[in-house]
N, C-alpha and C positions, 0 to 999 in steps of 0.2 A: 533572530534565528527562528525559522519555522520548521516544525517537524510534522511530517505526514506519515501516517500508517495507511497502507492501501491493500485492499483485498477485494476481489470480484470487480475490478475496474472502478471502484468507488472510494473516495477519500473518506476515511473513518475518523481521523482525529487531526486537528491542527492546533498547535499550541504555540503561542508567542512567548519566547523566553527573553525578557528584557535584560540588557547588560547590567546596569547598576541602578535600576529604577526601584520600585517598591520592594520591600523585603519579602512580601508575600504577593507575587504577581497574580496568582489565581487564589481562589478560596483556600484558606488553610485548613478548613474543615474537610473531613473525608466525606465525599458525596454519598448520600443515603438514598436508596430506592424507595418506592412507595410502600413496600412491605416492611421497611425498617432495616433491611439488609444492606451491606455495603454495595454501592453501584460500581461494579468493576468496569463498566463500559464508559463511565464518565472520565474525562481527562482530569488529572490532578497533578499539581506541580509542588514540589517541596524544595525549600531553599535551606541549605545547611551552612550557616555562617562560620562553622568551625573547619570547613574544608579549606585547605590551602590551595592557592592558585598553581603553584609549582611551575612557574614560567622559567625558562632558561634566560640567561642574560642576553639582551638585545631583541628578544621576542616581544611582540605585542601581546598583551594579555589583559583580560577584564579584571577588575579589582575584586570581584566576588565570583566564586564558583557556584553553580546551581546543580542541585540534585533533583532530577525529575523522573517521574514514572508515568508511562502511558500503557493502557491496557487495550487489547483488541481481541475479540472473540473470533477465533478462526474456524470453529467447528471441526469437521473431519479434514485431515490432510490427505488428499487424493494423490497418490504418487503417480498415477497414470496421467493426470492432467497437469501436475507439477505447477500449481498456481503460485505457491509461495506467498510470502508477505513482503511487500516492498516497504522499506523504511527510507525516507528521503529527508535530508537535512538541507534547508535552503536559507541562504543569507540574502535578505531582500535589498540591501544597499550595495552600491559598487565599492564603497570604501569600508564595508563591514568585514569582520573577521570572527571566527569562532574556533575554539579548541574543543575537540570531542575526545573523551577518554572514558575508560572503564564502562564500555557498553556491555550490557548484559541482556540476553533474551531468555526469559524463564518461562517454563510451562507450569502453570499453576494447576489448580484442581479442575477436574472435568466439568463441562457445562451441564447444568440440570435445569429443569423447569422452564420458565419463560425465556431465559437466556438461550437455552438449547433450541427452543421452538423458533425464536427469532433468527438464529443462525441457520437453522434448517430452511426457513422461508427464504432467506437471502441466497442460500446455496441453490435452491430450486429455481428462484427467479433468474439467477445468473446462468444456471445450466440451460434453462428454457431459451433464454436470449442467445446463448452460444450455439445451441442446436439449430435455432431458426437462422442465424447468420451462416452457419455451416451449410444448411440446406440451400439457402439462397446462393451461396458461393458455388456450390456444386452444380446448380442449374446454369449459372453464367459460365462456369468452366466447361461444362459439357457442350454448350452451344458454341463456344469459342473453339473448342477442340474439333467439333464436327466441321466448322467452317474452314479451319486450317487443313484438316484431313481431305476435304473436298478439293483443295488446290493441288494435291499431289496424286501421282499414279499409284504409289505404294506406301506402305507404312514406314519405309526407310527415309522418306522425305527427300529423296535425291533426284526426283524427276517431276517437273510440273505437268499438270494436265494440259493438253493442247488447247482445250476450250474451257476457260475459267470465267464464270460470270459473277 
């Protein structure tokens, strides 16, 4: 099972969650940033052997449940742009299966310092790219509309010009 968290058209996290492999698929230690603070941007995976699988009779189910946590810094949520955060669960094999349950999306503390600056840079980069694409699209649209308008006598588009080149 791969899990993707996506914001600003860029994949932020990918975590492989093995079925019954190692008891600690990723580092069991909490990731630490360069200043000694917990790194909330680094993916971490925790496995809890006490969780029961809770499969119904006849269902396929892995022998171990996994508890995992992924963090993504989203910065400001702009309701006008309505970007949202995409969460994608992907099974890489054709015969694979997964059971997802108890999904929680929590807002933790506000971003400060370097984390806030990094998110602001990502937002600006994404916004600049979007504005450039919007500007290019408007130019192409305007040219296409003028070409189509030139084919017709009026703005109702119900009568073609007698001479169209």
